[in-house]
C-alpha positions as CSV (number, residue, x, y, z in Angstrom):
1,M,-24.0,47.9,-39.8
2,T,-27.7,47.3,-39.8
3,P,-30.2,49.7,-39.1
4,F,-32.4,47.1,-36.6
5,S,-30.1,47.3,-33.3
6,K,-29.9,44.2,-30.5
7,S,-33.4,44.0,-28.5
8,T,-34.6,41.0,-26.1
9,P,-37.8,38.8,-26.2
10,E,-59.2,49.5,-55.9
11,C,-57.4,45.8,-57.5
12,N,-54.6,45.7,-59.5
13,R,-53.1,42.0,-58.1
14,S,-53.0,39.4,-60.2
15,D,-55.4,36.8,-57.4
16,G,-57.8,38.9,-57.3
17,V,-57.4,40.3,-53.5
18,A,-58.1,44.4,-53.8
19,A,-55.1,46.2,-52.5
20,G,-55.3,46.8,-48.5
21,E,-56.6,43.7,-47.9
22,P,-54.0,41.4,-45.8
23,E,-54.5,37.4,-47.2
24,R,-56.2,35.3,-45.4
25,I,-54.2,32.3,-44.1
26,A,-54.3,29.5,-42.5
27,G,-56.6,30.0,-39.3
28,G,-57.6,33.3,-40.2
29,A,-54.6,34.6,-39.8
30,T,-53.2,37.3,-42.6
31,S,-50.5,37.7,-44.3
32,A,-49.7,41.4,-44.7
33,R,-48.1,42.5,-48.7
34,I,-45.2,44.4,-47.4
35,L,-42.9,46.6,-49.9
36,V,-39.3,47.2,-49.2
37,V,-37.9,50.6,-50.3
38,E,-34.3,50.3,-49.6
39,D,-31.1,50.9,-51.6
40,D,-28.7,48.9,-49.1
41,F,-28.6,45.3,-50.4
42,L,-28.2,44.2,-47.1
43,I,-30.2,45.9,-44.8
44,S,-33.0,45.3,-47.0
45,L,-32.0,41.7,-46.8
46,E,-32.1,41.6,-43.6
47,L,-35.2,43.8,-43.5
48,E,-37.0,40.9,-45.2
49,H,-36.3,38.0,-43.5
50,R,-37.2,40.1,-40.8
51,L,-40.9,40.7,-41.7
52,I,-41.2,37.7,-43.2
53,D,-40.5,35.3,-39.9
54,A,-43.0,36.9,-38.7
55,G,-45.4,36.3,-41.0
56,F,-45.2,39.1,-43.8
57,N,-44.9,38.3,-47.4
58,V,-42.3,40.9,-49.0
59,V,-43.9,41.9,-52.5
60,G,-40.5,42.9,-53.6
61,I,-37.5,44.9,-52.6
62,A,-37.4,48.6,-54.4
63,V,-34.0,50.6,-54.7
64,T,-35.4,53.3,-56.6
65,A,-38.8,55.6,-56.3
66,G,-39.6,54.1,-59.3
67,E,-39.1,50.6,-58.9
68,A,-41.3,51.2,-55.8
69,V,-44.4,52.8,-57.8
70,S,-43.9,50.0,-60.5
71,I,-43.6,46.7,-57.6
72,A,-46.5,48.8,-56.1
73,G,-48.9,48.9,-58.8
74,S,-48.0,45.4,-60.2
75,Q,-48.2,44.1,-56.5
76,G,-50.5,45.7,-55.0
77,P,-49.2,45.9,-51.2
78,D,-50.9,47.0,-48.3
79,L,-48.1,49.0,-46.7
80,A,-44.4,50.1,-48.5
81,V,-41.6,50.3,-45.5
82,M,-39.8,53.6,-46.9
83,D,-35.9,54.7,-46.6
84,I,-35.5,57.8,-47.8
85,R,-32.9,58.8,-49.1
86,L,-32.4,56.2,-52.5
87,A,-30.4,55.3,-54.8
88,D,-31.7,57.9,-57.4
89,R,-32.4,61.6,-57.9
90,T,-36.2,60.8,-56.3
91,D,-36.2,60.2,-52.8
92,G,-38.7,57.8,-50.7
93,V,-41.0,61.3,-50.0
94,E,-41.2,61.0,-53.5
95,A,-42.3,57.8,-54.1
96,A,-43.9,57.5,-51.1
97,I,-46.0,60.7,-51.8
98,E,-47.0,59.0,-55.4
99,L,-47.9,55.6,-53.7
100,F,-50.6,56.8,-51.7
101,T,-51.7,59.3,-53.8
102,T,-52.2,57.2,-57.0
103,L,-52.4,53.6,-55.1
104,G,-53.7,54.5,-51.6
105,I,-50.4,52.7,-50.5
106,R,-49.4,53.8,-47.1
107,S,-45.8,54.0,-45.9
108,I,-44.3,53.4,-43.3
109,F,-40.3,55.7,-43.2
110,V,-37.2,53.7,-41.6
111,S,-34.5,56.5,-42.0
112,A,-31.8,58.4,-40.2
113,H,-32.9,61.8,-42.0
114,A,-36.7,62.5,-39.8
115,D,-35.9,66.2,-39.3
116,V,-39.0,68.3,-38.6
117,E,-38.4,69.6,-42.2
118,T,-38.5,66.4,-43.9
119,R,-41.5,65.2,-41.8
120,K,-43.4,68.0,-43.0
121,R,-42.6,67.2,-46.7
122,A,-43.5,63.5,-46.0
123,A,-47.0,64.6,-45.0
124,P,-48.9,64.4,-47.8
125,A,-48.1,60.5,-48.3
126,S,-50.0,60.0,-44.9
127,P,-47.2,57.7,-43.3
128,V,-47.9,55.5,-40.3
129,G,-44.9,56.5,-38.5
130,W,-41.5,56.9,-38.5
131,L,-39.0,55.0,-36.9
132,Q,-35.0,56.4,-36.8
133,K,-32.7,54.1,-37.9
134,P,-31.0,52.7,-35.9
135,Y,-34.6,50.5,-34.9
136,P,-35.4,46.8,-33.2
137,A,-37.1,45.2,-35.4
138,E,-39.8,44.1,-33.3
139,A,-40.3,48.0,-33.6
140,L,-41.4,47.9,-36.4
141,I,-42.9,44.3,-36.8
142,R,-45.0,45.9,-33.8
143,L,-45.9,49.0,-35.9
144,I,-47.1,47.5,-39.0
145,R,-49.4,45.0,-37.4
146,A,-50.8,48.0,-35.0
147,H,-51.5,49.3,-38.1
148,L,-53.1,46.3,-39.8
149,S,-55.4,45.7,-37.1
150,V,-57.6,49.3,-37.8
151,P,-60.2,48.4,-39.9
152,S,-60.3,50.4,-43.0
153,A,-62.8,53.1,-43.7
């Protein structure tokens, strides 16, 4: 089962673009760089395809918190799409906090685990938002676009 429900109609990047600044593509549009942190292969694959179809650039897929931090450090994504339960002992909340405090990268949490205590623990990560599985892919795409349309301070 996938997490998607059906619905209707500092510069550390090798390309010289600072982290947090979406790439400019033809016509002045932007292609935001997204890191997917999800340990379920089928879910991450579907999520990657949905994001690419929506015009985003998926810079990597991490299945552990350590991989997420490593990929984010080398690829400088604009945003992470973060599951809570990951393949190692460190969870997505801890990974998101580290991404935010060390690299300034914020996360959108996509998880079946969105209880009050988990949200309190995640507050230091300054999350962009929460989507509870299953969720429509369009809701995630709207949330990403809304976040990226807000000018950086």
